[in-house]
Structure formats: structure tokens, C-alpha cells
N, C-alpha and C positions, 0 to 999 in steps of 0.2 A: 292603382299603383302608388300615385302621391298620397291617398288618405290612410294607404297602409304602413304606408311610411312614419307619416304624422302619428299614426295612433302609436307605431309602437316606439316611437319617441315618446310620445305622452305616458304609456304606461313604465316605461323605463325610467323614468323625471319621478315618476311615483312610487316608484320602487326604491329608487335611490335616496329619496324624500324620508318612505317609510322606514326603512336601513338607518336611516341618520336619528330619527326619534327613537326607534328600539337602541340605538347607542349610548344615546343620551338618556335615557330612563331611569338605569342606575343611579346617575347623579341625581335628578330630579326625585329619585324614591329618597335615596337618603338626607337630601336637603327637607325633605318635608317630613320626613320621622326627626330631624333636629328641631324644624318647628314645632312638633307636636310635644315634643320633649321640654324645649324650654316655655313652652305653655303651660305645662303642670308645674312649673317651677315659679314660673311667673305668678299663676293664681294663689299659689300657697306664698309668696311674697308679699303680696296684696291683699292677704287675708280672707279671697273669695273661698279657700279650700284649706283646711287643715294643715299643720305641718304634719308629713307623712316619711319619715325617713326610708321607707320600703320602695315609695314611690319617685324620692329623690335621687336612691342610688340606681333606681331603673333607668332612670333619665340621663343620669352620667353614665352609664353602661353603655346608653344610643352614643351618645359622644363621643364615649373612646371608641366605639365601632366605627365610627366617623373617621375620628384619627388615623384609624388603620387603614380602611379603605380609601379615603382622599389621594392619597396618590395614584392611585388604579383609575381612578372614577373619568378621568380627563385625558385622553388618550389623544393622540396627536390627528388623530380623524376626525375627534368632533371639533378641530380649528375651523370656524367660519360657518359654522354647521346653525342656522336658525329653528328653532323649535318653535309648536304653537303655545310652549308653555309663558307664562307671564315674565319669565329669565330666563338668558341662555350666557353660556362660558364665553367668557370674554377673552379678547386674543392675548389680551398680557397673561393667561396662564400658561401659554408656551411660550411666547416673548422675553418672558422674568421668571423663569421656572425656580431659581435660587428665591427669589421672593416669595413665590407662591409656596415654596417649601419651608420658609421661615413662617409665613402666618397657619400653615399646618401643623408647626412647631409649636408657635405660640399658644394655639388650640390647645394642642395637646396639653401643653403646661397648664394654663388654665385649667384643664379640668382635672388633671393631676392635682392641684392643690384642690380644688373644687372637692374631690374625693376625698383628701385627707383634714381636713379643715370643717366640711360644713355637717354640724351638729345639731343645729336649731334655726329659726327662722332668721335670728340676725346675720348670723356666718352665711345662712344660702343667701341673702338679700347679697353680700361682698360676691359670694361665687357668682351669681347669675350676673352683675353688672361686668365681671373681670370675665365671663365667658360672652356675653352680650357683647362687649368692645372688641372683643376678637375676632367674633362672628361678623359685626357691621364695620373692621378696617378689612376683612376679607373682602364681601361683598360690595364695598365701593370701590375697591378696584380690579374684582377677577371676575364681576359679573355684571352683566349689561341688561337693561331693561328693550323688552322688545315691544316695538308698536309706537 
């Protein structure tokens, strides 16, 4: 009977961990898409790839999608959840909702400015710098490294 109870508890814990991982998946997926998008832009800034306005527009569209989704990607149910990913959301997302909202707004502003001003490699460099600064500021405060 004791083994059955321990097995049941272990199964329930694993189900809970799996559910938490699933709940965190949209945030991880969006951050990966952002990483892929900034990678495309950085390659152009470095000269590794030629400037391509269509690719710039596609990357900025990914960022705009993120701005729309970010407020819903971190529900209260994710507070304290440790994922198997390299990073997890910091409790500061929920403890400082106004600050997190300000970060999202700043990111949205940087993306909107980039959308209206990026027409060549020089303007792309300024856009990438501004977007990267916003991303870095948010990550520094609102995510934690696992392990």
C-alpha cells in the first residue's frame, strides 16, 4: 500500500511538472523566435549577409507579434516554475507588473521606430542597437538563469 501511495505521488508530481513545462512553452517559443529574428538582423549588420528589406520586415513583424503576446505569456500560474530550459521567468514579472509592462512598452516603441526608420544597413544598426538594449534590460531584470 505504501509503495502504491509513493508511486501515485510521484506520478502526480511528474504530471504537475509536465503541465508547468507546457504552460511555459509559449514564452520559450516566442523568445526563441525573437532570438532567430535578431540573429537575421545582426548577420546583416555584421556584413555576414547582404541587406534584405524583406528579411528585415519579417524580423520586425516577429518582434511586433511578441509585443502583442508578451502580456499574456506569463500568467500567475508560472510564478516559481522552474523549467528544463536555460532560463526561467523571474518572480519580478509578477512582483513588478508595472515595470514589466514598461519594458514591454519600451520594446514596442523600439520596434515601431525600427519599422519606420530602417531602410539600409546604417539605419538597421541603430535599430538593432535600440532593440537589443530593450531586450537586454528586460532579460537582466525579468528572467533568471537555471542551474
